TORPAVEX-918609 format. One line per 3 residues: number of its first residue (from 1); their letters; for each residue x, y, z of N, C-alpha, C, O. Coordinates in steps of 0.05 Angstrom, whole numbers, always signed. Each point is the difference from the previous one (the first is absolute). Last residue first. Example, Ala and Ser with C-alpha at 12.3 -4.5 7.8 and 13.67 -1.06 7.14 Angstrom:
2 = sa = +257 -45 +142 +16 +24 +1 -15 +22 +14 +10 +22 +4  -4 -137 -5 -18 +24 +0 +18 +24 +0 +21 +0 +13
//
This chain:
325 = wri = +259 +361 +307 +6 -11 -27 +19 -24 +3 +8 -12 -20  -86 +51 +86 +29 -3 +0 +7 -15 -26 -8 -22 -5  -81 +86 +31 +11 -24 -12 +30 +0 +2 +13 +19 -8
322 = laa = -113 +32 +41 +28 -1 +4 +11 -27 -10 -10 -21 +8  -83 +86 -28 +12 -26 +5 +30 +4 +3 +12 +17 -13  -116 +41 +10 +29 -1 -1 +9 -29 +5 -14 -16 +12
319 = gws = -82 +84 -40 +14 -22 +12 +30 +2 -2 +10 +17 -15  -123 +24 -7 +29 +4 +1 +14 -23 +14 -13 -16 +14  -88 +63 -59 +15 -22 +11 +29 +6 +0 +10 +15 -17
316 = lga = -115 +37 +10 +28 +0 -5 +13 -25 +13 -9 -8 +22  -28 +12 -85 -13 -14 +21 -9 +17 +24 -22 -2 +9  +104 +3 -92 -29 +5 +3 -11 -18 +22 +11 -22 +6
313 = gmt = +93 +35 +3 -18 -1 -22 -29 +5 +7 -6 +7 +23  +121 -19 +5 -25 +13 +8 -18 +1 -24 +9 +6 -22  +91 -56 +65 -18 +8 -21 -26 +12 +12 -7 -4 +23
310 = ell = +118 -42 -7 -23 +14 +10 -17 +10 -23 +9 +6 -22  +85 -70 +57 -20 +5 -21 -24 +15 +12 -8 -7 +22  +118 -14 +3 -26 +10 +10 -18 +5 -25 +6 +17 -16
307 = llq = +88 -79 +40 -16 +15 -19 -26 +8 +13 -13 -17 +13  +120 -16 +15 -28 +2 +8 -15 +19 -19 +8 +23 -4  +84 -93 -7 -11 +27 +2 -29 +0 +7 -15 -19 -7
304 = gpk = +69 -60 -10 +0 +9 +27 -11 +28 +3 -5 +9 +22  +45 -37 -116 -10 -18 +20 +2 +11 +28 +21 +11 +8  -32 +59 -87 +20 -19 +8 -11 -19 +22 -17 +8 +15
301 = fkn = -21 +62 -100 -4 -12 +26 +21 -22 +6 +6 -17 -17  -8 +65 -67 +2 +20 +21 -1 -13 +28 +13 +9 +19  -15 -39 -119 +18 -11 +21 +4 +20 +23 +22 +2 +11
298 = kqq = -82 +3 -90 +23 +18 +1 +20 -9 +21 +20 +14 +5  -101 -61 -15 +13 -1 -27 +25 +17 +0 +19 -7 -14  -74 +8 +91 +15 -25 -3 +15 -1 -26 +23 -9 -1
295 = gha = -78 +84 +17 +23 -1 +19 +16 -25 -3 +25 +1 +1  -104 +7 -52 +20 +19 -9 +25 -1 +18 +22 -1 -10  -97 -48 +36 +13 -13 -23 +22 +18 -11 +21 -10 -8
292 = lal = -75 +45 +76 +16 -22 +10 +16 -13 -22 +24 -5 +2  -87 +70 -26 +23 +13 +13 +19 -21 +12 +25 +2 -2  -106 -32 -35 +17 +11 -21 +25 +13 +11 +22 -4 -11
289 = pvs = -87 -27 +72 +16 -22 -12 +17 +9 -24 +21 -12 -4  -77 +79 +45 +21 -10 +18 +15 -23 -12 +25 +0 +2  -98 +36 -54 +21 +20 +6 +23 -11 +17 +23 +2 -7
286 = aas = -110 -41 -26 +25 -9 -13 +24 +17 +10 +23 -7 -6  -115 +24 +32 +10 -25 +13 +26 -9 -12 +15 -16 +13  -32 +109 -46 -18 -11 +21 +13 -25 +12 +22 +1 +10
283 = tna = +18 +62 -74 -11 -25 -11 -15 -15 +21 -4 -24 -2  +45 +128 -21 -13 -16 +21 -13 -24 -13 -19 +2 -14  +104 +40 -36 -23 +12 +12 -11 -18 +22 +14 -18 +9
280 = heg = +68 +4 -64 -24 -18 +1 -25 +14 +7 -22 -10 -7  +111 +52 +1 -2 -17 -24 -26 -15 -1 -9 -7 -22  +30 +64 +97 +6 +16 -24 -5 -15 -26 -9 +11 -20
277 = iti = +4 -52 +108 -25 +14 -9 +5 +16 -25 -19 +4 -16  +79 -60 +73 -5 -7 -28 -24 +16 -11 -7 -5 -23  +81 -8 +112 -19 +19 -12 -3 -6 -30 +19 +5 -15
274 = ivr = +24 -45 +114 -6 -8 -27 -22 +19 -11 -22 +0 +10  +101 +17 +67 -29 +0 -5 -5 -8 -29 +12 +12 -18  +73 +8 +59 -9 -24 +14 -31 -2 -2 -12 -14 +15
271 = dtp = +61 +88 -51 +11 -23 -13 -5 -26 +14 +8 -21 -9  -36 +106 +44 -16 -8 -23 +12 -23 -15 -15 -15 -14  +32 +26 +120 +7 +15 -24 -16 -11 -24 -8 -23 +0
268 = lsl = -28 +20 +103 +13 -16 -21 +7 +17 -24 -16 +16 -9  -33 -1 +97 +29 +9 -2 +15 -17 -20 +23 -6 +3  -120 +6 +20 +17 -23 +7 +30 +7 +0 +16 -18 +5
265 = kea = -81 +83 -30 -8 -9 +27 +18 -22 +9 +7 -2 +24  +4 +32 -112 +11 +19 +20 -7 -8 +28 +16 +3 +18  -51 -54 -88 +29 -4 +1 +12 +19 +21 +18 -8 +15
262 = mal = -109 +19 -35 +5 -24 +16 +29 -6 +3 +9 -8 +21  -33 +79 -77 -7 +7 +28 +4 -24 +18 +10 +3 +23  +1 -15 -115 +22 +15 +11 -5 +8 +29 +18 +1 +16
259 = iir = -88 -44 -64 +23 -18 +3 +23 +14 +14 +12 -11 +18  -87 +63 -41 -6 -18 +22 +24 -19 +5 +7 -4 +23  -2 +59 -98 +3 +16 +24 -6 -16 +25 +13 +4 +21
256 = ena = -24 -42 -107 +28 +2 +8 +4 +16 +25 +18 -5 +16  -103 -56 -43 +7 +28 -2 +29 +3 +11 +6 -9 +22  -46 -77 -36 -23 +16 -6 +7 +29 -4 -11 +14 -18
253 = qhp = +53 -114 +36 +8 +21 -18 -24 +17 -8 -10 -3 -23  +40 -60 +113 -19 +2 -22 +7 +25 -16 +6 +21 +11  +77 -59 +40 -26 +11 +5 -19 -3 -24 +9 -6 -22
250 = ilw = +84 -30 +72 -13 -6 -25 -29 +9 +2 -17 -15 +10  +119 +30 +42 -29 +6 +0 -11 -6 -28 +10 +10 -20  +82 -45 +80 -13 +8 -24 -30 +6 +5 -13 -15 +14
247 = did = +74 -5 +58 +19 +4 -22 -12 +10 -25 +12 +16 -15  -33 -14 +128 -11 -4 -27 +22 +6 -21 +13 +21 +1  -4 -8 +95 +4 -28 -8 -9 -5 -29 +8 -20 -12
244 = skn = -20 +103 +60 +28 -2 -9 +6 -29 -9 +20 -5 -13  -103 +29 +54 +1 +8 -28 +28 -2 -12 +3 -4 -24  -28 -63 +103 +2 +29 -3 +0 +7 -30 +7 -17 -16
241 = lhn = -49 -73 +76 +21 +11 -18 -2 +30 +0 -21 +12 +7  -36 -88 +31 +20 +12 +18 +24 +10 -16 +23 -5 +7  -108 -31 -40 +24 -16 -2 +23 +10 +17 +23 -9 -2
238 = anl = -108 +52 -2 -8 -28 +3 +24 -18 -1 +0 -22 +11  +10 +116 -27 -5 -6 +28 -6 -30 +4 +8 -12 +20  +1 +44 -109 +26 +0 +15 -4 -7 +29 +16 -16 +11
235 = aed = -93 +23 -64 +16 -22 -9 +27 -1 +15 +8 -22 +8  -66 +95 +8 -11 -24 +10 +17 -25 -7 +4 -17 +17  +18 +102 -52 +7 -2 +28 -10 -26 +12 +13 -13 +17
232 = vve = -39 +30 -104 +29 -5 +1 +9 -3 +29 +15 -18 +7  -103 +44 -23 +4 -29 -5 +29 -7 -1 +8 -23 +7  -33 +115 +5 -10 -16 +22 +7 -30 -4 +9 -13 +18
229 = alr = +11 +75 -87 +18 +5 +23 -9 -18 +23 +18 -12 +14  -74 +13 -88 +25 -15 -6 +20 +3 +23 +14 -19 +7  -96 +67 -3 -3 -29 +4 +25 -15 -5 +6 -20 +14
226 = tva = -7 +116 -28 -5 -8 +28 +0 -30 +4 +14 -10 +17  -4 +45 -105 +23 +8 +16 -4 -9 +29 +19 -10 +13  -91 -3 -72 +23 -18 -6 +24 +7 +18 +12 -18 +11
223 = hkf = -91 +71 -8 -3 -25 +14 +24 -18 -5 +8 -14 +19  -10 +96 -65 +3 +4 +29 -3 -26 +15 +16 -5 +19  -30 +2 -112 +28 +7 +6 +4 +3 +30 +19 -11 +11
220 = vek = -106 +1 -44 +14 -26 -1 +30 +5 +8 +11 -16 +14  -64 +92 -23 -8 -15 +24 +15 -27 +1 +9 -8 +21  +2 +63 -97 +12 +12 +23 -6 -15 +26 +18 -3 +17
217 = gem = -58 -27 -101 +29 -3 +2 +12 +11 +25 +17 -13 +12  -109 -30 -40 +5 +25 +14 +30 +0 +6 +8 -8 +22  -63 -52 -102 +19 +4 +23 +0 +28 +10 -1 +20 -15
214 = qit = -40 -104 -57 -7 +25 +12 +17 +4 +24 +4 -19 +16  -9 -49 -111 +12 +8 +26 -8 +28 +8 +2 +19 -16  -68 -81 -46 +27 +12 -2 +9 +10 +28 -16 +2 +18
211 = gvq = -58 -83 -63 +5 +24 +15 +28 +11 -5 +17 -13 -13  -76 -69 -14 +27 -1 +10 +7 +24 +17 +12 -2 +21  -115 -32 -27 +21 +13 -17 +27 -4 +12 +3 -5 +24
208 = gns = -91 -19 +15 +7 -17 -22 +20 +11 -20 +4 -11 -21  -41 +47 +107 -12 +9 -25 +7 -17 -24 -8 +6 -23  +25 -42 +114 -13 +25 +3 -14 +8 -26 -24 -3 -3
205 = gpg = +79 -76 +16 -20 -1 +21 -15 +26 +5 -17 +2 +17  +90 -13 -81 -21 -19 -7 -23 -1 +20 -22 -7 -7  +79 +98 -7 +5 -27 +10 -23 -18 -7 -23 +9 -3
202 = gnt = +64 +105 +8 -14 -22 -13 +7 -27 +12 +19 -2 +15  +25 +92 -3 -29 +5 +0 -15 -21 -15 -18 +7 -16  +114 -11 +76 -11 +1 -28 -30 +3 +2 -13 -11 +17
199 = yll = +91 +48 +56 -18 -22 -7 -5 +1 -30 +8 +19 -14  +33 +39 +105 +12 -13 -24 -16 -25 -7 -1 -19 +15  -28 +79 +54 +24 +15 -8 +13 -11 -25 +13 +14 -15
196 = dht = -91 -51 +64 -5 +19 -21 +23 +17 -8 -2 +17 -18  +6 -84 +91 -6 -12 -26 -2 +20 -23 +11 -4 -21  +7 +7 +122 +13 +17 -20 -4 -10 -28 +15 +7 -19
193 = rgd = -46 -54 +96 -13 +27 +2 +12 +19 -20 -13 +21 -7  +45 -112 +22 -21 +4 -19 -14 +26 +1 -15 +8 -19  +113 -47 +44 -20 +17 +13 -21 +7 -20 +3 +18 -17
190 = shl = +88 -92 +38 -18 +14 -18 -20 +17 +17 -4 -6 +24  +106 -59 -20 -21 +17 +12 -19 +10 -22 +8 +1 -24  +84 -74 +52 -21 +9 -18 -21 +17 +14 -7 -6 +23
187 = hts = +113 -42 -18 -19 +16 +16 -19 +13 -19 +7 +17 -17  +76 -101 +29 -16 +17 -18 -21 +14 +18 -9 -11 +20  +114 -41 -5 -28 +6 +7 -13 +16 -21 +13 +13 -17
184 = lig = +71 -61 +5 -1 +2 +29 -28 +5 +10 -9 -11 +20  +51 -37 -112 -19 +20 +10 -1 -1 +30 -7 -21 +12  +99 -12 -53 -27 -3 -8 -18 +22 +11 +9 +20 +11
181 = rda = +84 -61 +34 -6 +8 -28 -29 -4 -5 -12 -20 +9  +53 +40 +91 -9 -20 -20 -3 +12 -27 -8 +23 -3  +28 +24 +86 +23 -7 -18 -8 -20 -21 +15 -4 -19
178 = vtg = -72 +33 +91 +0 +19 -23 +24 -4 -18 +1 +13 -21  -40 -98 +76 +10 +27 +7 +0 +18 -25 -6 -10 -22  -16 -86 +28 -20 +16 +13 +9 +27 +9 -14 +14 +15
175 = tgt = +60 -86 -67 +3 -2 +29 -22 +15 +16 -2 -2 +24  -9 -45 -126 +15 +21 +14 +1 -5 +29 -10 -20 +11  -13 -30 -114 +0 -1 +29 +17 +21 +11 +23 +4 -8
172 = aag = -85 -8 -87 +27 -4 +12 -3 +0 +30 -19 +9 +12  -43 -7 -114 +2 -5 +29 +29 -5 +9 +15 -14 -14  -48 +77 -71 +7 -27 +7 +2 -3 +30 +7 +19 +14
169 = lvv = -48 +50 -101 +7 -4 +28 +6 -30 +5 -14 -17 -11  +14 +90 -77 -4 -27 +9 +9 -2 +29 +23 +7 +6  -62 +80 -68 +21 -12 +16 -7 -29 +6 -24 -7 +1
166 = aga = -2 +97 -75 -6 -25 +14 +24 -9 +17 +23 +7 -6  -78 +79 -59 +24 -10 +14 -7 -25 +16 -23 -4 +7  -17 +77 -93 -2 -23 +18 +27 -7 +13 +21 +3 -13
163 = gdg = -83 +83 -45 +23 -17 +4 -6 -23 +19 -22 -2 +10  -15 +109 -51 -4 -29 +1 +26 -15 +5 +21 +9 -8  -56 +96 +40 +11 -15 -23 -6 -30 +5 -11 -8 +20
160 = flv = -14 +120 +18 +0 -29 +1 +11 -13 -25 +0 +12 -22  -15 +86 +45 +13 -12 +22 +6 -30 -3 +17 -11 +14  -66 +80 -69 +29 +2 -4 +15 -18 +20 +24 -3 -2
157 = ctt = -121 +14 +2 +9 -16 -23 +30 +1 -5 +11 -17 -13  -60 +67 +85 +4 -28 +4 +13 -15 -24 +15 -18 +4  -34 +113 -1 +10 -5 +28 +4 -29 +5 +13 -8 +20
154 = rdh = -50 +45 -102 +30 +1 +1 +10 -6 +28 +24 -6 +3  -113 -18 -60 +6 +7 +27 +31 -1 +4 +11 -21 +5  -55 -6 -85 -7 +28 +3 +6 +11 +28 -3 +23 +5
151 = wnl = +11 -115 -33 +21 +15 -13 -6 +30 -1 +16 +16 -10  -39 -101 +76 -15 +21 -14 +20 +19 -12 +13 +15 +15  +2 -123 +16 +6 +29 +1 -20 +16 -16 -9 -8 -22
148 = lrt = +27 -91 +36 -19 +12 +20 +3 +30 +1 -10 +13 +19  +65 -72 -72 -28 -5 -9 -21 +11 +19 -24 -3 -4  +119 +4 +20 -6 +20 -21 -28 -3 -11 -11 +18 -12
145 = lte = +53 -79 +77 -15 +23 +10 -7 +21 -21 -19 +16 +4  +50 -117 +9 -3 +15 -25 -17 +25 +6 -23 +3 -9  +88 -79 +71 -21 +20 -5 +0 +10 -28 +21 +2 -13
142 = agi = +22 -77 +96 -3 +6 -28 -23 +19 -5 -22 -4 +11  +89 -55 +65 -16 +24 -2 -1 +8 -29 +21 +4 -13  +2 -102 +72 +1 +18 -23 -17 +25 +5 -20 +0 +13
139 = vll = +70 -97 +31 -16 +24 +7 +4 +21 -22 +23 +7 -7  -9 -120 +28 +5 +22 -19 -19 +23 +8 -24 -4 +1  +69 -85 +57 -23 +16 -9 +9 +22 -18 +21 +12 +3
136 = hka = +10 -109 +55 +8 +19 -21 -26 +14 -10 -19 -13 -7  +13 -45 +81 +30 +2 +0 +9 +21 -21 +20 +14 +4  -115 -33 +62 +12 +2 -26 +30 +3 +3 +10 +9 +20
133 = qgt = -67 -19 +55 -19 -9 -20 +11 +1 -28 -12 -10 -19  +50 +37 +110 +6 -26 -11 -19 -11 -21 +1 -23 -7  +6 +110 +57 -17 -20 +13 +4 -28 -12 -13 -18 +8
130 = iif = +59 +94 -43 +9 -3 +28 -18 -19 +16 +8 -9 +21  -29 +27 -114 +27 -13 +3 +7 -4 +30 +9 -21 +7  -89 +66 -32 -2 -27 -10 +26 -15 +6 +0 -23 +7
127 = nna = -3 +115 +10 -14 -15 +21 -3 -29 -8 +1 -18 +17  +37 +79 -79 +18 -5 +23 -13 -17 +21 +12 -18 +12  -64 +48 -84 +18 -21 -8 +19 -7 +23 +5 -24 +4
124 = vsl = -62 +97 +9 -16 -25 -1 +18 -23 -7 -1 -21 +13  +41 +106 -14 -7 -8 +27 -16 -26 +1 +5 -18 +16  +15 +57 -99 +24 -10 +12 -5 -10 +28 +10 -21 +8
121 = ayl = -80 +65 -53 +5 -27 -12 +25 -12 +13 +0 -24 +5  -19 +112 +19 -21 -18 +11 +4 -28 -10 -2 -19 +15  +59 +84 -49 +7 -6 +27 -22 -17 +14 +7 -17 +16
118 = fgs = -23 +45 -105 +23 -18 +1 +7 -7 +29 +6 -23 +6  -77 +87 -23 -6 -28 -6 +23 -19 +3 -3 -22 +10  -13 +122 +1 +11 -16 +22 -2 -30 -6 +9 -16 +16
115 = cvs = -45 +80 -77 +29 +5 +2 +13 -16 +23 +24 -5 -1  -115 -33 -18 +10 +21 -17 +30 +4 +4 +15 -20 -2  -69 -52 +36 +3 +22 +18 +15 +23 -13 +14 +15 +12
112 = qvd = -51 -122 -29 -6 +26 -10 +3 +21 +22 -17 +1 +18  +48 -109 -53 -4 +18 +23 -4 +28 -11 +14 +9 -18  -23 -118 -24 +6 +28 -1 -4 +14 +27 -16 -9 +16
109 = faf = +44 -99 -44 -22 +18 +5 +11 +29 -1 +24 +5 +2  +0 -120 -10 +6 +26 -12 -24 +18 +5 -23 -7 -7  +73 -97 +39 -22 +19 -2 +9 +25 -14 +24 +5 -4
106 = grt = +11 -116 +1 -1 +23 +18 -24 +18 -6 -20 -9 -10  +59 -49 -71 -5 -7 +28 -2 +26 +16 +6 +22 -10  +18 -28 -84 -25 -15 +2 -6 -9 +29 -18 -16 +4
103 = mgl = +78 +87 -74 -2 -8 +27 -27 -14 +4 -21 +13 -3  +62 +35 -75 -1 -30 +0 -1 -11 +28 +8 -23 +4  -10 +117 -37 +26 -10 +10 +1 -31 +0 +21 -11 +4
100 = aaq = -100 +58 -30 +21 +7 -19 +27 -11 +9 +16 -7 -17  -92 -4 +74 -2 -16 -24 +23 +5 -19 +11 -18 -12  -16 +72 +90 +4 -28 +7 +0 -18 -25 +18 -17 -3
97 = vkv = -44 +106 -6 +29 -2 +3 +7 -29 +6 +20 -10 -11  -109 +29 +8 +11 +2 -27 +30 -2 +0 +12 -12 -17  -58 +16 +99 -2 -27 -12 +9 +0 -29 +8 -21 -10
94 = ata = -9 +103 +60 +21 -18 +9 -2 -28 -13 +20 -13 -5  -86 +83 -2 +21 +2 -20 +23 -20 +6 +13 -9 -18  -114 -11 +52 +24 +15 +6 +20 +0 -22 +3 -20 -14
91 = pft = -101 +2 -20 +14 -8 +25 +25 +18 +4 +4 +19 -14  -73 +36 -5 +8 -26 +10 +5 -18 -23 -10 +4 -22  +5 +88 +7 -11 +0 +27 +6 -26 +15 +7 +1 +23
88 = cdp = +62 +22 -98 -29 -1 +0 -9 +0 +29 +16 -4 +18  +75 +21 -37 -9 -4 -27 -30 +0 -3 -11 +11 -19  +52 +46 +100 +0 -28 -9 -9 -2 -29 -13 +18 -11
85 = ttt = +47 +58 +77 -8 +0 -28 +0 -29 -11 +16 -6 -18  +15 +31 +104 -26 +13 +0 -11 +2 -28 -21 +12 -4  +95 -82 +60 -7 +17 -23 -27 +14 +6 -17 -12 +13
82 = alv = +95 -67 +25 -12 +25 +7 -6 +16 -25 +18 +6 -15  -1 -116 +40 +3 +22 -20 -15 +24 +10 -25 -1 +4  +68 -101 +26 -17 +22 +10 +6 +24 -17 +23 +10 +0
79 = igd = -8 -124 -5 +5 +27 -11 -20 +19 +13 -24 -5 +2  +72 -102 +21 -22 +19 -4 +9 +26 -12 +24 +6 -1  +30 -85 +17 -23 -9 +14 -24 +19 -4 -23 -7 +6
76 = lqd = +116 -19 -68 -16 +20 +14 -24 -14 +14 -12 -18 -11  +77 -24 -49 +9 +1 +28 -17 +19 +17 +2 +1 +24  -11 -12 -119 -11 -24 +13 +9 -2 +29 -9 -17 +15
73 = ati = +41 +86 -74 -27 +5 +8 -12 -24 +15 -17 +4 +18  +123 +11 -14 -20 -4 -21 -28 +3 +12 -4 -1 +24  +106 +46 +6 -19 -21 +4 -20 -1 -23 -2 +18 -16
70 = gan = +75 +48 +35 +11 -26 -6 -19 -23 +7 +9 -22 +6  -15 +123 -2 +1 -16 +24 +12 -27 -4 +7 -14 +19  -20 +73 -92 +19 +13 +18 +3 -16 +26 +22 -1 +12
67 = hla = -87 -26 -74 +27 -4 -11 +21 +11 +19 +20 -13 +4  -109 +29 +18 +6 -28 +3 +28 -7 -10 +15 -14 +12  -47 +102 -25 +5 -5 +29 +7 -30 +4 +18 -6 +16
64 = mra = -44 +33 -102 +26 +11 +6 +7 -6 +29 +23 -8 +6  -108 -15 -35 +20 -17 -13 +28 +9 +6 +18 -16 +5  -90 +69 +25 +1 -26 +15 +22 -18 -12 +16 -12 +15
61 = aai = -38 +94 -58 +15 +5 +24 +4 -26 +16 +21 -4 +12  -75 -2 -89 +28 +7 -8 +17 +5 +25 +23 -10 +2  -115 -5 +11 +13 -24 -10 +29 +5 -6 +18 -15 +7
58 = ald = -74 +88 +15 +6 -16 +23 +16 -25 -7 +18 -8 +13  -51 +64 -82 +22 +14 +15 +9 -17 +23 +24 -3 +6  -98 -27 -53 +23 -2 -17 +24 +12 +14 +23 -10 -1
55 = stk = -108 +17 +41 +12 -27 +3 +25 -3 -16 +19 -13 +8  -71 +92 -16 +14 -1 +25 +14 -27 +4 +23 -1 +9  -40 +24 -109 -17 -1 +23 +18 +1 +25 +24 -4 -1
52 = ene = -14 +33 -110 +12 -9 +25 -20 +2 +23 -12 +21 +5  +0 +9 -98 -4 -29 +3 +11 -11 +26 -2 -24 +5  +9 +117 -30 -29 -7 -2 -4 -29 +5 -21 -7 +11
49 = taa = +107 +46 +34 -10 +2 -27 -29 -9 +0 -10 -11 +20  +58 +56 +67 -5 -25 -13 -11 +5 -28 -15 +19 -5  +80 +50 +55 -28 -6 -4 -3 -26 -15 +14 -5 -20
46 = hrq = +61 +71 +85 -4 -21 -20 -30 -6 -2 -15 +2 +20  +69 +94 +8 -14 -24 +10 -3 -20 -23 +1 +8 -23  +59 +90 +57 -13 -17 -20 -14 -23 +14 +3 -4 +24
43 = kig = +37 +75 +25 +9 +9 -26 -15 -15 -23 -5 +11 -21  -8 +17 +134 -5 -18 -22 +9 +12 -26 -6 +23 -7  +4 +17 +98 +25 -14 -7 -3 -18 -24 +20 -14 -8
40 = trq = -85 +78 +55 -1 -29 +5 +27 -14 -5 +5 -22 +12  -25 +119 -21 -19 -9 +20 +2 -29 +7 -9 -8 +22  +65 +51 -89 +3 +15 +25 -18 -11 +22 +8 +1 +24
37 = qiw = -14 -38 -112 +25 -7 +14 +3 +14 +26 +9 -12 +20  -84 +33 -76 -1 -27 +11 +25 -7 +16 -2 -11 +22  -2 +95 -66 -21 -1 +21 +0 -28 +13 -2 -2 +24
34 = edt = +60 +17 -99 +9 +13 +25 -20 -2 +22 +8 -6 +23  -31 -27 -108 +20 -17 +12 +10 +12 +26 +3 -14 +20  -102 +40 -49 +27 +4 -11 +19 -19 +14 -6 -10 +22
31 = tdv = -109 +22 -46 +21 -2 +19 +27 +5 -13 +1 +5 -25  -103 -31 -1 +7 +27 +6 +22 +0 +22 -6 +3 +24  -18 -79 -102 -1 +5 +29 +11 +28 +6 +21 +7 -10
28 = gra = -25 -53 -78 -21 +19 +7 -3 +5 +30 -18 +14 +8  +85 -66 -61 -26 -14 -1 -23 +17 +10 -23 -8 +0  +113 +39 +3 -7 -3 -29 -27 -15 -3 -13 +3 -20
25 = rld = +49 +6 +106 -8 +27 -9 -9 -2 -30 -20 +12 -8  +57 -88 +46 -27 +5 +11 -10 +26 -9 -24 +3 -7  +112 -25 -16 -19 -16 -16 -29 +4 +10 -19 +2 -15
22 = dnt = +91 +37 +62 -6 +15 -25 -20 -15 -17 -16 +12 -14  +48 -54 +91 -18 +22 +7 -8 +17 -24 -22 +8 -3  +48 -108 -20 +13 +22 +16 -21 +21 +7 -23 -1 -9
19 = wvn = +14 -107 -15 -11 +27 -4 +14 +20 +18 -2 -2 +24  +16 -103 -70 +9 +19 +19 -12 +27 -7 +3 +10 -22  -14 -124 +0 -10 +28 -5 +10 +18 +22 -5 -6 +24
16 = rpl = +22 -88 -19 +18 +15 -18 -9 +28 -5 +17 +18 -5  -38 -72 +98 -8 +0 -28 +18 +18 -17 +13 +18 +10  +20 -70 +79 -11 +26 -7 -8 +0 -30 +17 -8 -16
13 = yhg = +13 -64 +104 -8 +4 -28 -12 +28 -3 -18 +8 +16  +81 -79 +58 -16 +24 -7 -8 -1 -29 +12 -14 -16  +32 -47 +110 -5 +4 -28 -16 +24 -6 -14 +11 +18
10 = cgl = +78 -72 +64 -18 +21 -8 -3 +1 -30 +17 -9 -15  +14 -65 +102 +4 +12 -26 -21 +21 -5 -22 +0 +11  +33 -47 +73 +18 -15 -16 +6 +13 -27 +22 -5 -11
7 = ivs = -55 +34 +115 -4 +6 -28 +22 -14 -16 +23 +5 +3  -67 -39 +93 +22 +15 -12 -6 +5 -30 -14 -16 -13  -36 -12 +114 -4 +2 -29 +23 +17 -11 +4 +23 +8
4 = rqt = -9 -88 +86 +0 +27 -13 -5 -3 -30 +3 -21 -11  -9 -35 +115 -4 -1 -29 -1 +29 -11 -14 +17 +11  +68 -54 +80 -23 +15 -10 -1 -3 -30 +20 +0 -14
1 = m = +23 -52 +111 +4 +9 -28 -26 +13 -10 -22 -7 +9
//
C-alpha cells in the first residue's frame, strides 16, 4: 500500500476592490482595454485595500478551505504558505495565519518561489504526508502584488492582481498505481541564470527597499512556452500516462495566449481548461489555488478525473503536478 495526499477542500479570497483596464487608464496608465486584452486576456484585477495584508487574504482563503474540507484547525499538523509579498521580513506570514485560525500545534512556514510558489509549497506538503510526518496540512498561495508595481511601467503594472487560494491535504492509502486518488507526482525546476528576466529591484539584503517588478516580457514568454511543455511531458512520462489521459488543465494564470498554447499541445478543448486570468489577472502564488477553488466551486471536477497543474515564474522557476480528483 502507498501513502497519498488527497485534496479534501479548497478555498479562495479576492479583495473587494476591482480595477478594470479602463480604471487603470483613468489612474494615468498609458494603456487601453483593447491593448491589454489582446496581449494578455486580462479584463480586471482585484486589489487589496489599504488595511488588508497578505495574511488577511490568506486567513480568509484558509477558513473557506477548512470549512469546505469539513475539518477544524486543531486537526491540522502544519501550514505551508507560498508568498512573495509577506506581511514583514520576518517572521513567516504563515504563523499569523496559524494564530488567527486558533491552531496551537504543528508548524507553519513560508515558501518563496513567486508564481511557482504554490506548486513548490504543494510538493513540500505532499512530502510531509507521504513520509508519514503529517495527516492534515493546509497549503496556501497568497499575494498582494499590486504593492510591487511601478504604475509608470505599462508592460508590468497591467498584469498583476491580489488574491489568495488554499487547499487542505489529507493522508489516504492507495495502491501505488496511477488510479489512486490524490497527488500522483510533482515536478519542480529552476534556472538561476535567467534571474534577470523577471525580478524586483529591491530587497532587505541588497538596498533595503521593497522594489518594483522588472520584466523582459518577450523572453519570459518564450521560456514559458518551452519549459512548460517540457515539464508536462516529464510529469506524464513519470506516470506512464498520455496527454489523452488528462481531464483538466489548471494552469498558472499569467497570459491567456500561453494557456491556450498549452491546451492545444494537450489537445484539450478550452472547456476543459480553467481560465480565470480575465477576472483575476496574474496573482502569482495564488493563481493555481484560485483556479482550483474556482473549478471545485463550479463542480467541474468529477471523482477519478486527472488534473494537470502547471506554472512558470521568476527565478526562472517552473513545475507541474498530476492529481487524481
